[in-house]
C-alpha positions in Angstrom: 0.9 -16.7 38.7 3.6 -13.8 39.5 6.4 -17.2 38.7 4.5 -17.6 35.1 5.1 -14.0 34.2 8.7 -14.7 35.8 9.2 -17.3 33.7 7.1 -15.7 30.6 9.9 -13.2 30.5 12.8 -15.0 30.9 11.4 -17.2 27.9 10.8 -14.2 25.6 14.8 -13.0 26.1 15.6 -16.5 25.5 14.1 -16.6 22.5 15.8 -13.2 21.5 19.3 -14.7 22.7 18.2 -17.3 20.0 17.4 -14.9 17.1 20.4 -12.7 18.0 22.4 -16.3 18.1 20.8 -17.2 14.4 21.7 -13.9 13.3 25.4 -14.1 14.3 26.0 -17.1 12.6 24.0 -16.0 9.9 26.0 -13.2 9.1 29.3 -15.0 9.6 28.2 -17.1 6.6 27.2 -14.0 4.9 30.3 -12.3 5.2 31.7 -14.9 2.6 29.2 -13.8 -0.4 31.3 -12.6 -3.2 30.1 -9.0 -4.5 28.1 -11.1 -7.1 26.2 -13.2 -4.5 25.2 -10.4 -2.1 24.3 -8.5 -5.5 21.6 -10.7 -6.8 20.8 -11.6 -3.4 19.6 -7.7 -2.5 18.2 -7.4 -6.7 15.5 -10.6 -5.1 14.8 -8.9 -1.9 14.1 -5.5 -4.0 12.2 -6.8 -6.2 10.3 -9.0 -3.9 9.6 -6.0 -1.9 7.8 -3.9 -5.3 6.1 -6.5 -6.1 4.8 -6.1 -2.5 4.2 -2.2 -2.4 0.8 -1.5 -3.0 -0.2 -4.2 -1.0 1.1 -3.5 2.1 1.2 0.3 1.8 -3.1 -0.6 2.6 -1.9 -2.8 5.2 0.3 -0.4 7.1 -2.6 2.2 6.5 -5.3 0.0 7.9 -3.0 -1.2 10.7 -1.5 2.3 11.9 -4.4 4.6 11.1 -3.0 7.4 9.6 -1.4 8.1 6.3 -2.7 8.1 3.0 -2.1 4.5 1.2 -1.0 5.4 -2.5 1.6 7.8 -1.3 2.6 4.8 1.0 3.0 2.8 -2.9 5.3 5.4 -3.5 7.6 4.8 -0.8 7.8 1.6 -1.1 8.9 1.3 -4.0 11.6 3.4 -3.6 12.8 2.3 -0.6 12.6 -1.2 -2.2 14.0 -1.9 -5.9 14.8 2.4 -5.8 17.5 2.0 -3.1 18.7 -1.4 -5.4 18.9 0.6 -8.5 20.9 3.4 -6.2 23.7 1.3 -5.3 23.7 -1.5 -7.7 26.9 -0.2 -9.3 28.8 0.5 -5.8 31.2 -2.1 -4.5 30.6 -2.8 -0.5 32.5 -6.1 -0.7 35.3 -6.6 -2.5 38.7 -5.3 -1.5 40.2 -2.2 -2.6 44.4 -2.0 -3.6 45.9 1.5 -4.7 49.8 1.3 -5.2 49.9 4.9 -5.5 48.9 5.2 -1.5 50.6 1.9 -0.9 47.5 1.1 0.7 44.9 -2.4 0.8 41.3 -1.6 2.1 39.1 -4.7 3.2 35.5 -4.5 3.6 34.1 -6.0 6.4 30.4 -6.3 7.9 28.8 -4.5 10.6 27.7 -8.0 11.9 24.4 -8.0 13.5 22.3 -5.1 12.9 19.1 -4.6 14.8 16.8 -1.8 13.5 14.4 -0.2 14.9 11.2 1.1 12.5 8.6 3.2 13.3 4.9 3.0 13.1 4.8 6.6 10.8 6.6 4.7 7.6 7.1 1.4 8.8 7.5 -0.8 5.6 9.4 1.9 4.2 12.0 1.7 6.6 12.0 -2.0 6.8 12.5 -2.2 3.2 15.3 0.5 3.9 16.9 -0.9 6.2 17.2 -4.6 5.1 18.0 -3.7 1.9 21.1 -1.7 3.2 22.1 -4.7 5.2 22.1 -7.0 2.0 24.1 -5.5 -0.2 27.0 -4.6 2.8 26.7 -8.6 3.5 25.5 -7.8 7.6 22.4 -9.7 9.1 19.2 -7.9 10.4 16.7 -7.9 13.2 13.8 -6.2 13.1 12.2 -4.2 16.0 8.9 -2.8 14.7 7.1 -0.5 16.7 3.8 -2.1 18.4 1.3 0.0 16.4 2.9 -1.6 12.9 3.6 -5.0 13.5 1.8 -7.0 11.1 3.0 -4.8 8.3 6.5 -5.0 9.3 6.3 -9.0 9.7 5.1 -9.5 6.6 7.1 -6.8 4.7 10.4 -8.3 6.5 8.9 -12.1 5.5 8.7 -11.2 1.8 11.9 -9.8 2.0 13.4 -12.8 3.4 11.6 -15.8 1.7 13.6 -13.8 -1.6 17.2 -14.0 -0.4 17.2 -16.7 1.2 15.7 -18.2 -2.3 18.5 -16.2 -3.8 21.4 -17.7 -1.6 21.2 -15.6 1.2 21.9 -17.7 4.9 18.7 -18.8 6.8 18.7 -16.3 9.7 19.7 -13.0 7.5 16.4 -11.5 7.8 14.1 -11.5 11.4 11.3 -10.0 12.9 10.9 -9.4 16.5 7.6 -11.6 16.9 6.6 -9.1 20.2 8.2 -6.3 20.6 8.2 -4.8 24.4 10.4 -1.8 26.2 11.7 -5.2 28.0 12.5 -7.3 24.8 13.5 -4.3 22.8 16.2 -2.8 25.6 18.0 -6.1 26.1 18.3 -7.0 22.5 19.9 -3.3 22.0 22.2 -4.0 25.3 23.0 -7.6 23.8 26.9 -8.3 23.5 25.8 -10.1 20.1 24.3 -6.9 19.1 26.9 -5.4 16.5 25.1 -1.6 16.0 21.7 -0.7 16.3 19.8 1.5 13.6 17.2 4.0 15.4 14.6 5.4 13.4 12.0 7.0 15.4 10.9 9.1 18.6 13.2 11.2 20.9 13.4 8.6 23.9 13.8 5.6 21.4 16.6 6.9 20.3 18.6 7.8 23.3 17.8 4.4 24.9 19.8 3.3 21.3 22.6 5.2 21.9 22.6 4.6 26.0 22.3 0.9 25.2 26.2 0.5 25.5 26.3 -0.7 21.8 27.4 1.5 18.6 23.7 3.0 17.8 22.9 5.1 14.4 20.2 7.1 15.3 18.4 11.0 14.4 17.0 13.8 15.7 13.5 14.9 15.1 13.0 17.4 12.7 10.7 20.9 12.5 11.8 22.5 9.4 11.7 26.3 8.5 10.5 27.0 4.9 11.7 30.5 3.4 10.1 31.9 0.8 12.2 35.0 -0.9 10.7 37.5 -2.9 12.7 35.7 -5.7 11.3 32.8 -5.6 8.7 31.2 -8.3 5.7 32.0 -6.1 3.5 29.1 -7.8 5.7 27.0 -8.0 6.5 27.3 -4.4 3.1 27.3 -3.1 2.5 23.9 -5.0 5.8 22.3 -3.6 5.1 23.0 -0.1 1.5 21.6 -0.3 2.2 18.8 -2.0 5.1 18.4 0.4 3.2 18.6 3.8 -0.2 17.0 2.3 2.4 13.6 1.1 1.3 10.8 3.4 -0.5 13.8 5.6 2.8 14.6 6.4 4.3 12.2 8.6 7.7 12.0 7.1 10.0 13.8 10.0 11.8 16.2 7.1 8.2 17.9 6.1 8.0 21.5 6.8 7.0 23.0 10.4 6.4 26.7 8.8 6.8 29.1 6.2 8.8 31.9 6.7 7.3 34.4 3.9 9.1 37.6 2.8 6.7 40.5 3.5 6.4 42.1 -0.2 5.1 38.3 -1.5 3.4 37.4 1.5 0.0 38.5 0.3 0.8 36.6 -3.6 2.3 33.4 -1.9 -1.5 33.2 0.3 -3.2 33.3 -2.5 -0.9 30.9 -4.4 -1.5 28.5 -1.5 -4.7 28.7 -1.4 -4.6 27.7 -5.0 -2.9 24.8 -4.2 -5.9 23.2 -1.5 -4.5 24.9 1.8 -6.6 26.5 3.9 -5.4 29.6 5.7 -7.0 30.1 9.4 -8.4 33.0 11.3 -7.0 34.0 14.6 -9.8 32.0 16.2 -9.7 29.0 14.1 -5.6 28.8 14.8 -6.1 28.9 18.6 -8.4 26.3 18.2 -6.1 24.4 16.3 -3.2 24.3 18.5 -5.3 23.4 21.4 -6.3 20.4 19.3 -2.8 19.5 18.2 -1.1 20.8 21.4 -3.6 20.4 24.1 -1.0 19.9 26.9 1.7 21.6 24.8 3.0 17.6 23.7 1.7 16.8 20.1 -1.4 15.0 20.3 -0.6 11.8 18.8 -4.4 10.9 17.9 -4.1 13.4 15.3 -1.0 12.2 13.8 -1.2 11.5 10.0 -4.7 12.3 9.7 -6.2 14.1 6.7 -6.7 17.8 6.9 -10.3 18.2 6.7 -10.5 15.5 9.6 -8.4 17.5 11.6 -10.3 20.9 10.8 -13.5 18.8 12.1 -12.5 18.3 15.2 -11.4 22.2 15.9 -14.7 22.9 14.7 -13.5 24.6 11.1 -15.3 24.5 8.0 -12.9 24.5 5.1 -13.8 23.2 1.1 -14.2 19.6 0.6 -10.4 19.7 -1.7 -8.5 21.1 1.4 -5.0 19.4 1.4 -3.4 21.6 4.0 -4.2 23.8 7.1 -2.3 27.5 7.5 -2.2 28.8 10.5 -0.3 32.5 10.6 1.8 33.0 13.6 3.2 36.1 15.1 6.2 34.8 15.7 8.1 31.7 17.2 7.8 31.1 21.1 6.1 28.9 23.6 2.7 30.2 22.9 2.9 29.3 19.5 2.9 25.5 19.3 2.2 25.7 16.1 5.6 26.2 15.2 7.2 23.1 16.5 7.0 20.0 14.5 3.7 18.8 13.5 3.0 15.1 11.7 0.0 16.3 10.2 -0.7 18.3 7.6 -1.1 21.1 9.5 1.9 24.6 8.4 2.6 27.5 10.1 3.3 30.8 8.1 5.4 34.0 9.3 5.9 36.7 7.8 9.3 38.1 8.1 10.3 41.8 6.6 13.8 40.4 5.0 16.3 37.4 4.6 18.1 38.5 7.5 15.0 38.1 9.7 14.1 34.9 7.9 17.2 33.3 9.4 17.1 34.9 12.8 13.2 33.4 13.1 14.9 29.6 11.4 17.6 29.6 14.1 15.4 30.5 16.7 13.3 27.5 15.3 15.9 25.4 15.3 17.1 26.0 18.3 13.8 24.7 20.0 14.3 21.5 18.3 15.1 20.3 15.0 18.8 21.2 14.4 20.6 19.3 12.1 17.8 18.0 10.6 16.1 19.9 7.4 15.4 23.2 6.3 13.7 24.7 2.7 14.0 27.2 0.3 12.5 28.7 -2.2 14.4 31.6 -4.1 15.7 32.0 -7.3 18.5 35.2 -5.9 21.9 33.1 -5.9 23.0 35.4 -3.0 19.9 34.5 -0.7 20.4 30.5 -1.7 24.1 30.6 -0.3 23.4 33.3 2.7 19.9 31.1 4.0 21.7 27.5 3.3 24.8 28.2 5.2 24.0 30.3 7.9 21.8 27.3 9.5 22.8 24.5 11.6 21.0 21.5 9.8 22.9 19.4 7.5 20.1 19.5 4.3 19.1 22.5 2.7 15.9 21.5 -0.1 15.8 24.6 -2.5 12.5 25.1 -4.8 11.4 21.3 -4.1 9.3 19.6 -1.8 11.1 19.1 1.8 9.3 16.1 2.9 10.5 14.0 -0.2 13.3 16.4 -1.0 15.4 15.9 2.0 14.7 12.2 2.1 16.6 12.1 -1.3 13.9 11.0 -3.2 13.4 14.2 -5.2 16.8 15.6 -5.1 20.1 13.7 -5.9 21.1 13.9 -1.8 20.9 10.0 -0.5 17.9 8.1 -0.7 16.9 7.6 3.1 14.3 6.5 5.8 16.4 7.7 8.3 18.0 11.3 8.2 21.4 11.8 10.2 21.5 15.4 12.1 25.2 15.3 13.0 26.9 17.0 15.8 24.0 19.6 15.4 21.6 17.0 16.5 23.1 14.8 18.7 23.8 12.3 16.2 26.4 9.9 15.7 26.1 10.0 11.2 25.7 13.7 9.8 24.1 12.3 6.2 21.2 10.8 5.0 21.7 7.3 6.0 23.7 4.7 3.2 25.2 1.6 3.0 28.6 2.5 3.7 27.7 3.0 7.5 27.6 -0.4 7.5 30.8 -1.3 6.2 34.4 -1.0 8.9 37.5 -1.1 6.2 40.3 -2.8 7.2 43.5 -0.3 6.3 46.9 -2.0 5.6 49.1 0.7 5.2 53.0 0.5 3.6 55.5 3.0 4.9 55.7 5.7 2.1 59.1 5.8 2.5 60.0 5.1 -1.4 62.6 2.7 -0.1 60.2 0.5 1.1 58.1 -1.4 -2.0 54.4 -2.0 -2.6 54.4 -5.4 -3.9 51.5 -6.8 -6.6 49.0 -8.3 -5.2 47.3 -8.8 -8.7 45.7 -11.7 -8.8 45.5 -12.7 -5.3 41.8 -13.7 -3.7 41.8 -12.4 0.4 39.4 -15.5 1.1 41.9 -18.5 -0.2 44.2 -17.1 1.4 43.3 -15.4 4.6 44.5 -17.0 7.8 42.1 -18.9 9.7 42.1 -16.0 12.4 40.8 -13.3 9.7 37.8 -15.3 9.2 37.2 -16.9 12.4 34.6 -14.8 14.9 36.3 -13.3 17.8 33.2 -14.2 19.8 33.0 -17.9 20.6 31.2 -19.9 17.6 27.4 -19.7 17.2 25.0 -22.4 18.0 23.7 -24.0 14.3 20.1 -23.2 13.9 19.1 -27.1 14.5 21.1 -27.1 17.6 19.7 -23.7 19.0 15.7 -25.6 17.7 17.2 -28.8 19.8 17.8 -26.5 23.1 14.2 -24.9 22.7 12.7 -28.1 22.6 14.6 -29.0 25.6 14.3 -25.8 27.7 10.2 -26.1 26.8 10.0 -29.6 28.5 12.1 -28.4 31.8 9.6 -25.5 32.0 6.9 -27.7 31.4 7.8 -29.9 34.3 8.6 -26.6 36.5 4.8 -25.7 36.4 3.3 -29.3 36.7 5.7 -29.6 39.7 4.6 -26.3 41.2 0.7 -27.2 40.4 1.3 -30.6 42.4 2.8 -28.5 45.1 -0.4 -26.1 45.0 -2.7 -28.9 45.3 
């Protein structure tokens, strides 16, 4: 049995290596596509994803057990046709010539992208990362969370079939069939993997950064939401309730705690109740904290569950239309875990005496976790907006809008994304919402700026036709064709069967 297990582990790694070789071959072929071809391929995939948005939303809810299907439909559409529409007019393929700076810029795709997918936003993240790769002529291998493997596999297959039918190379989109920690680590460390897109838990993101390959990862969220006395309270309450209840709060951009100015705190509570929020008593708050953080760590069994279900688990009686549970807190600290990130419709509430107190409380939250991520602000006073927005070590501050969807670029003009970069504040290599341009390297051909050195005209010249062979040849050994890899797998299977038969004969 031990030998068979070893054989199976080795075979799984071999198959993973085959996927990567096919991806490298596809990336090399895809790199020769024109902008028009890449756009056509991306549009075909986007429309195919949009057509399956509703079906896959229900399948994701059923498979993972959390979230709200109707809200997942919105995310799936925004991350399919919405992403394509956002970037369709941008050029990530053509070279640029600037006579003023005497510079030629040539885009080169990253190559083979390994995209890690969380269980919280599985289909939307698959759509998002695939489209970023297609628009930039990269091949992508999907490594899905085991809890969401089926919906992720189907989402990737839908786009892969559409992309290949539109002219994409075979293997430009693939999915790891049986993800495990061993196989994921093997792919992350492979020399064939050019870049890792890591969206998920802290441990997984750190593993991606320590793999030895380039990685674009994100840190955890923990967004403070300050409601100033200048805020439009009914609007602020609606935004907070809508945000915290959206897909049962499984977007990492959701608010963790409201910081309410003392002058409007009671009025805000009334407005929140009108929006379907239930404000807990101290005893109810303590039971809620024990259920959500039984050992000081978030209880994943309640991740993305409805507010009423969480209330019932805590023996809290709430109205039928309750969308969010509000937990009043005295301060931020170890004795108040509900001030931490909670991927469920539970929101802390801290009363602050003024703007300075709000800033110091928000900074305390972000020192604990969530640095570089997001914050929310509800105010109309320009002084307050500028002071609060500039005071925190976060890279996006959403004003008078739901933070869940606003920081993700759905309700604001931030780049729409399923991967939120946290920059140096959050120990991330990307300091903005992930965009297609993060998957392109630009070769810069720069002339001496001395006016005596001429800059000739390159009008009408084609890089593809005139490039030396070394420009287009891969710097690594030429990968096998798909047909050769299939033959190699058949031969390996024959050898393994003969070995197993021989071992069985010896044991007999």
